[in-house]
C-alpha positions as CSV (number, residue, x, y, z in Angstrom):
1,M,60.9,41.1,142.0
2,E,63.9,43.3,142.4
3,R,66.9,43.0,140.1
4,T,70.1,41.4,141.6
5,K,73.5,42.3,140.3
6,I,75.5,39.4,138.8
7,A,78.5,40.1,141.0
8,K,76.3,39.5,144.1
9,L,74.8,36.3,142.7
10,L,78.1,34.8,141.9
11,T,79.6,35.5,145.3
12,A,76.6,35.3,147.7
13,G,73.6,34.0,145.7
14,E,71.3,31.6,147.5
15,V,70.7,28.5,145.5
16,G,67.0,27.6,145.1
17,K,65.8,31.2,145.3
18,P,64.0,33.1,142.5
19,V,66.1,35.9,141.0
20,M,65.9,38.6,138.4
21,V,68.9,39.7,136.4
22,K,69.4,42.3,133.6
23,G,72.4,42.7,131.3
24,W,73.9,42.3,127.9
25,V,74.4,39.0,126.1
26,R,78.1,38.1,125.6
27,T,77.5,34.7,123.9
28,K,74.7,32.3,123.1
29,R,75.1,28.6,122.3
30,G,73.0,25.5,122.5
31,N,70.9,23.1,120.5
32,K,67.3,22.6,119.5
33,N,66.3,21.8,123.1
34,V,68.3,24.1,125.3
35,A,70.1,27.5,124.9
36,F,72.9,28.8,127.1
37,V,73.3,32.5,127.4
38,A,76.3,34.2,129.0
39,L,75.0,37.5,130.5
40,N,77.1,40.4,131.9
41,D,75.8,43.5,133.6
42,G,79.1,45.3,134.2
43,S,79.3,44.5,137.9
44,T,82.0,41.8,137.4
45,V,84.3,40.4,134.7
46,H,82.5,37.1,135.2
47,H,79.4,36.2,133.3
48,L,76.2,34.5,134.6
49,Q,75.0,31.6,132.6
50,L,71.3,31.5,131.8
51,V,69.7,28.2,130.9
52,L,66.6,28.4,128.6
53,D,64.3,25.5,127.7
54,V,63.8,26.3,124.0
55,Q,60.3,24.8,124.0
56,K,59.1,27.4,126.6
57,F,60.0,30.5,124.6
58,D,58.9,32.1,121.3
59,E,61.2,31.1,118.5
60,D,61.3,34.7,117.2
61,L,62.3,36.0,120.6
62,L,65.1,33.6,121.0
63,K,66.5,34.5,117.5
64,K,66.9,38.0,118.7
65,V,68.9,37.0,121.7
66,T,72.3,37.5,120.1
67,T,75.6,38.9,121.2
68,G,75.2,42.5,122.3
69,A,71.4,42.3,123.0
70,C,70.1,43.6,126.3
71,L,67.6,41.6,128.2
72,C,65.9,40.9,131.5
73,A,65.6,37.3,132.8
74,A,63.9,35.8,135.8
75,G,64.1,32.3,137.1
76,N,65.6,30.1,139.8
77,L,69.3,30.2,140.9
78,V,70.6,26.7,140.8
79,A,73.9,25.0,141.3
80,S,75.7,24.8,137.9
81,Q,75.7,21.5,136.1
82,G,78.8,22.4,134.0
83,G,82.2,23.8,134.7
84,G,83.3,27.4,134.8
85,Q,80.7,28.7,137.1
86,S,79.2,27.7,140.5
87,V,75.6,28.8,139.9
88,E,73.4,29.5,136.9
89,V,69.8,30.7,136.4
90,V,67.1,28.4,134.9
91,V,65.0,31.0,133.1
92,D,61.2,31.1,133.4
93,S,60.6,34.5,131.8
94,L,62.5,36.6,129.3
95,E,62.1,40.2,128.2
96,L,64.2,41.7,125.4
97,Y,65.1,45.4,125.9
98,G,67.3,46.0,122.9
99,T,68.5,44.0,120.0
100,A,72.0,44.0,118.3
101,D,72.1,43.1,114.7
102,P,74.7,40.4,114.2
103,E,75.6,41.8,110.8
104,T,76.5,45.3,112.1
105,Y,77.3,45.0,115.8
106,P,81.1,45.6,115.9
107,L,81.7,43.3,119.0
108,Q,80.0,40.3,117.5
109,K,83.3,38.4,117.5
110,K,86.0,38.0,120.1
111,G,89.7,38.9,119.8
112,H,89.5,42.5,118.6
113,S,92.8,44.5,118.8
114,L,93.1,47.3,121.2
115,E,93.8,49.6,118.2
116,F,90.4,48.6,116.7
117,L,88.6,49.1,120.0
118,R,90.0,52.7,120.3
119,E,88.1,53.4,117.1
120,I,84.8,52.4,118.8
121,S,85.4,53.8,122.3
122,H,81.7,54.3,122.7
123,L,81.3,50.5,122.7
124,R,84.6,49.2,124.1
125,P,83.4,49.4,127.8
126,R,81.3,46.4,127.0
127,T,84.3,44.2,126.5
128,N,85.9,42.2,129.3
129,T,89.1,44.2,129.1
130,F,87.6,47.6,129.4
131,G,85.1,46.5,131.9
132,C,88.0,45.5,134.1
133,V,89.9,48.7,133.4
134,L,87.0,51.0,134.2
135,R,86.1,49.1,137.4
136,I,89.7,49.5,138.5
137,R,89.7,53.2,137.6
138,H,86.6,53.7,139.8
139,A,88.2,51.8,142.7
140,M,91.4,53.8,142.4
141,A,89.5,57.1,142.4
142,Y,87.6,56.0,145.5
143,A,90.8,54.9,147.2
144,I,92.5,58.3,146.6
145,H,89.7,60.1,148.3
146,K,89.6,57.6,151.1
147,F,93.4,57.8,151.7
148,F,93.4,61.6,152.0
149,N,90.2,61.8,154.0
150,D,91.5,59.2,156.5
151,N,94.8,61.1,156.8
152,G,93.3,64.5,157.6
153,F,93.5,66.2,154.2
154,Y,90.8,68.5,152.7
155,Y,89.6,68.2,149.1
156,L,90.2,71.5,147.4
157,H,88.6,72.3,144.0
158,T,91.0,74.4,142.0
159,P,90.0,76.3,138.9
160,L,90.0,74.7,135.4
161,I,90.1,78.1,133.8
162,T,93.2,80.0,134.7
163,G,95.3,83.1,133.8
164,S,98.6,81.5,134.9
165,D,100.8,78.8,133.5
166,A,102.0,76.6,136.5
167,E,104.7,74.8,134.5
168,G,105.9,77.7,132.4
169,A,105.6,75.5,129.3
170,G,103.1,77.5,127.4
171,A,101.4,74.5,125.8
172,M,97.9,75.4,126.9
173,F,94.4,75.5,125.4
174,Q,93.1,79.0,125.2
175,V,89.6,79.8,126.5
176,T,88.0,82.8,124.8
177,T,84.6,84.2,123.8
178,L,86.2,86.4,121.1
179,E,85.5,85.7,117.5
180,V,88.4,83.5,116.5
181,G,88.8,84.7,113.0
182,N,88.3,88.4,113.7
183,P,89.0,89.3,117.3
184,P,88.9,93.0,118.4
185,R,92.2,94.8,118.1
186,T,93.9,97.5,120.2
187,P,95.4,100.6,118.5
188,K,98.7,98.7,118.4
189,N,96.8,95.9,116.4
190,E,97.1,93.4,119.3
191,V,94.2,91.2,120.3
192,D,92.1,93.3,122.7
193,Y,91.5,90.8,125.6
194,A,89.9,93.5,127.6
195,Q,86.8,92.7,125.6
196,D,87.0,89.0,126.3
197,F,84.8,87.3,128.9
198,F,87.4,87.5,131.7
199,G,89.0,90.7,130.5
200,K,92.4,88.9,130.1
201,P,93.9,85.9,128.3
202,T,92.8,82.6,130.0
203,N,93.5,78.9,129.4
204,L,92.6,75.5,130.6
205,T,94.8,74.6,133.5
206,V,97.8,72.4,133.3
207,S,97.9,71.9,137.0
208,G,96.1,72.9,140.2
209,Q,99.3,73.0,142.2
210,L,99.8,76.8,142.6
211,E,96.2,77.3,143.8
212,G,96.6,74.2,145.9
213,E,99.5,75.9,147.7
214,L,97.1,78.7,148.7
215,G,94.8,76.1,150.3
216,A,97.7,74.4,152.1
217,L,98.9,77.6,153.6
218,A,95.5,78.1,155.2
219,L,94.1,74.6,155.9
220,G,97.4,72.7,156.4
221,E,97.0,69.7,154.2
222,I,94.9,69.7,151.0
223,Y,94.6,67.7,147.8
224,T,93.2,68.3,144.4
225,F,91.9,65.7,142.0
226,G,90.6,66.8,138.7
227,P,91.1,67.1,134.9
228,T,94.1,69.0,133.5
229,F,94.9,69.9,129.9
230,R,98.0,70.2,127.8
231,A,98.1,71.2,124.2
232,E,101.2,69.3,123.3
233,N,101.1,67.6,119.9
234,S,102.3,64.3,121.3
235,N,101.1,61.1,119.7
236,T,102.7,58.7,122.1
237,P,101.5,55.8,124.3
238,R,102.2,58.0,127.4
239,H,100.5,61.3,126.5
240,L,97.0,62.7,126.6
241,A,95.7,66.2,126.0
242,E,93.1,65.8,128.8
243,F,94.0,63.7,131.8
244,W,93.4,63.7,135.6
245,M,95.9,64.7,138.3
246,I,96.1,64.2,142.0
247,E,98.0,67.0,143.7
248,P,98.4,67.1,147.5
249,E,100.0,70.2,149.1
250,M,101.1,70.2,152.7
251,A,102.2,73.0,155.0
252,F,105.2,72.3,157.3
253,Y,106.3,69.3,155.2
254,E,109.9,69.3,154.1
255,I,111.3,67.1,151.4
256,K,111.7,63.9,153.5
257,D,108.1,64.3,154.7
258,N,107.0,64.6,151.1
259,M,108.9,61.5,150.1
260,D,107.4,59.5,153.0
261,L,103.9,60.6,152.0
262,A,104.4,59.7,148.4
263,E,105.6,56.2,149.2
264,K,102.8,55.6,151.7
265,F,100.2,56.9,149.3
266,I,101.1,54.9,146.3
267,K,101.6,51.7,148.3
268,Y,98.1,52.2,149.8
269,L,96.6,52.5,146.3
270,V,98.3,49.4,144.9
271,Q,97.3,47.4,148.0
272,Y,93.7,48.7,147.7
273,A,93.7,47.4,144.1
274,L,95.0,44.0,145.2
275,D,92.4,43.8,148.0
276,N,89.4,45.0,146.1
277,C,89.9,44.3,142.4
278,R,91.4,40.8,142.4
279,D,89.1,39.3,139.7
280,D,89.7,42.2,137.3
281,L,93.5,42.2,138.0
282,Q,93.6,38.4,137.5
283,F,91.9,38.7,134.1
284,L,94.4,41.5,133.0
285,N,97.3,39.4,134.3
286,D,96.2,36.4,132.4
287,M,95.4,38.2,129.1
288,Y,97.9,41.0,128.9
289,D,100.7,41.0,131.5
290,K,101.7,37.7,133.1
291,E,103.8,39.5,135.7
292,L,101.2,42.1,136.7
293,L,100.1,40.7,140.1
294,Q,103.7,39.8,141.0
295,R,104.8,43.4,140.2
296,L,102.0,44.9,142.2
297,Q,102.7,42.8,145.2
298,S,106.4,43.6,145.1
299,V,105.7,47.3,145.2
300,C,103.7,46.9,148.4
301,S,106.4,44.8,150.1
302,T,109.5,46.7,149.1
303,D,111.1,49.9,150.5
304,F,111.7,52.5,147.8
305,V,115.3,53.4,147.1
306,R,116.1,57.1,147.8
307,L,118.8,58.4,145.5
308,S,120.2,61.8,144.5
309,Y,120.0,62.8,140.9
310,T,123.8,63.1,141.0
311,D,124.3,59.6,142.1
312,G,121.7,58.4,139.6
313,I,123.7,60.0,136.8
314,K,126.9,58.3,138.0
315,I,125.2,54.9,137.9
316,L,123.9,55.6,134.4
317,E,127.2,56.8,133.1
318,Q,129.1,53.8,134.4
319,C,126.5,51.1,133.6
320,G,127.7,50.3,130.1
321,Q,124.2,50.5,128.7
322,K,123.6,52.2,125.3
323,F,120.8,54.8,125.6
324,E,119.0,56.6,122.8
325,F,119.4,59.9,124.7
326,P,122.8,60.9,126.1
327,V,123.4,60.9,129.9
328,Y,125.3,63.7,131.6
329,W,124.9,65.9,134.7
330,G,122.2,68.4,133.8
331,A,120.3,66.2,131.4
332,D,116.6,65.9,131.9
333,L,116.3,62.1,132.4
334,Q,114.2,60.2,129.9
335,S,112.0,57.2,130.5
336,E,114.7,54.8,129.3
337,H,117.1,56.2,132.0
338,E,114.5,56.0,134.7
339,R,113.4,52.5,133.9
340,Y,117.1,51.3,133.8
341,L,117.5,52.5,137.4
342,V,114.3,50.9,138.5
343,E,114.1,47.7,136.5
344,Q,117.7,46.7,136.1
345,H,120.0,48.4,138.6
346,F,117.9,48.5,141.8
347,Q,114.9,46.2,140.7
348,R,112.6,48.3,142.9
349,P,110.9,51.7,142.8
350,V,113.3,54.7,143.2
351,I,112.7,58.2,144.5
352,L,115.2,60.5,142.8
353,T,116.0,63.8,144.5
354,D,118.0,67.0,144.3
355,Y,117.8,67.7,140.5
356,P,119.6,70.6,138.8
357,K,117.5,73.7,139.2
358,E,117.9,74.5,135.4
359,I,115.6,71.6,134.5
360,K,113.0,72.1,137.2
361,A,110.2,74.6,137.8
362,F,110.7,78.0,139.3
363,Y,108.8,77.2,142.5
364,M,111.1,74.5,143.8
365,K,113.2,75.2,146.9
366,Q,116.8,75.8,146.1
367,N,119.5,73.8,147.9
368,E,122.5,75.5,149.6
369,D,124.8,74.4,146.7
370,G,123.1,77.0,144.4
371,K,122.9,74.3,141.7
372,T,120.1,71.9,142.7
373,V,116.6,72.1,144.1
374,R,114.7,69.9,146.5
375,A,112.8,68.1,143.8
376,M,111.7,64.4,143.9
377,D,110.5,62.0,141.3
378,V,109.1,58.6,142.1
379,L,110.1,56.1,139.4
380,F,108.3,52.9,138.8
381,P,108.9,49.8,136.6
382,K,107.4,49.9,133.1
383,I,106.3,53.5,133.7
384,G,109.3,55.6,134.6
385,E,108.2,58.8,136.5
386,I,104.9,58.2,138.1
387,I,105.0,61.0,140.7
388,G,106.8,64.4,140.5
389,G,107.1,66.8,143.4
390,S,109.2,69.0,145.5
391,Q,109.6,71.1,148.6
392,R,108.4,74.6,147.5
393,E,110.5,77.7,147.8
394,E,109.1,79.6,150.8
395,S,111.6,82.6,150.6
396,L,110.0,85.6,148.8
397,E,113.5,86.9,147.8
398,K,114.7,83.6,146.3
399,L,111.4,82.9,144.6
400,Q,111.3,86.4,143.1
401,Q,114.9,86.0,141.9
402,R,114.1,82.7,140.2
403,I,111.0,84.2,138.5
404,D,113.1,87.1,137.2
405,E,115.8,84.7,135.9
406,L,113.2,82.8,133.9
407,N,111.4,86.1,132.7
408,I,108.1,85.0,134.1
409,D,105.6,87.9,134.2
410,T,105.3,88.9,137.8
411,K,102.1,90.8,137.1
412,T,100.3,87.4,136.6
413,M,101.9,85.9,139.7
414,W,101.3,88.6,142.4
415,W,98.8,86.4,144.2
416,Y,101.3,83.6,144.4
417,L,104.0,85.8,145.7
418,D,101.6,87.1,148.4
419,T,101.7,83.7,150.1
420,R,105.5,84.3,150.7
421,R,104.9,87.9,151.6
422,F,102.3,87.1,154.4
423,G,103.0,84.3,156.8
424,S,105.2,82.1,154.6
425,A,105.9,78.6,155.8
426,P,107.9,75.6,154.7
427,H,105.6,73.4,152.5
428,S,105.8,70.6,149.9
429,G,103.7,68.7,147.5
430,F,103.6,66.4,144.5
431,G,101.5,65.4,141.5
432,L,100.4,61.9,140.5
433,G,99.0,61.5,137.0
434,F,95.9,59.3,137.5
435,E,96.3,57.6,134.1
436,R,100.0,56.9,134.7
437,L,98.9,55.2,138.0
438,L,96.3,53.2,136.1
439,L,98.9,52.1,133.5
440,F,100.9,50.6,136.3
441,V,98.0,49.0,138.1
442,T,96.3,47.5,135.1
443,G,99.4,46.5,133.1
444,M,98.0,48.2,130.0
445,G,100.6,49.5,127.5
446,N,98.9,52.6,126.1
447,I,97.5,55.5,128.1
448,R,94.6,55.8,125.7
449,D,93.3,52.5,127.1
450,V,93.0,53.6,130.8
451,I,90.7,56.5,130.2
452,P,87.1,56.2,128.9
453,F,87.4,58.7,126.1
454,A,90.9,59.6,125.1
455,R,91.7,63.2,124.0
456,T,94.7,63.2,121.7
457,P,95.7,65.3,118.6
458,K,93.0,65.1,116.0
459,N,90.8,63.0,118.2
460,A,87.8,64.5,120.1
461,E,84.9,62.4,118.7
462,F,82.5,62.6,121.7
């Protein structure tokens, strides 16, 4: 007999048919005559109830059926006699794959804090909460690929090891084969990177954007979706050292086209979650965030506000709200500012545009006023910035001038400048942090809880 997944049995199981299920025990209860086992195999947040006639099974075997144990059960699928489930399995045969000692299994009891579960992230996927989160994470990854494929984009794999710093921030993880404690030196006593594996300093990437632009200026519309790395010593609920980014780049898109795509894209993802992850979302709504489903539905049904940075600053300056960080034209907006605009003033997502060039990256297209650039940030409730992007500067002269102003080493950017030297074209793009998206979709409050294995300062256990 072939195994049937629990999700299928609970939605389309045929009563009266023999079935085989495999999974992990969540709870066991009963009396001297009958035992009831809640089994979960990861395919759904809901458990399947197994009904065991105690007299039919070896006593020692049943004693080992405890929370966390893994087993295979075969029997007949019948209409449930109790509440809480429509069907259950009356078990005829039982095989125990692996035991879980009640004295040492960390998930023996319910109600563990999220902080405690982060300490046992190798086991936390077995909880209801993280089963929901990881299934939603899978669904969102699939939806991202589906959206871009269905809209004519090509998936481009950009390098994880790079010799450039896309953001100019410098907070990068170095990649080297040189002996860390005693690297070779030049006559000037500098590290001799000519002897390193790549013959130059290299790092883990902070973004695939610059390489993505190369693809867009050949294929038209591309997207990247992969891990990125930042060596910032940030222990906050919003930062990870290793996270995933989605970065589309589009030739012939100007800033309005870019905003239109960003709004269409994120609405598609949220609607996909509502259509395909309803049980998991309902669990998270009930357990963690009572407004989650309502918030997700409102995003899909609401037009995003489009507002200039300058107008946004005016609203913040005149609102009468006290902020931790001061508000003035030229300030890099903080999460508290962004969330005020979204949650209190407009009560809907906002796309903020035309930021001061001094607080944005060198590659953004300069506006005619000489002070601002065609940047755009999509701001969401509870999150703040969820997407950041811009129209890219296609003028070689203006791009070179901005690089010189910021003292960026042109020698490492020659290949990027070539795209403006040979057949330059208007183009745009944006970046969506995958974990930021998941924070919004799941309602979880800490970014460490929407990635299977969080990489943060002093934490790389696996």
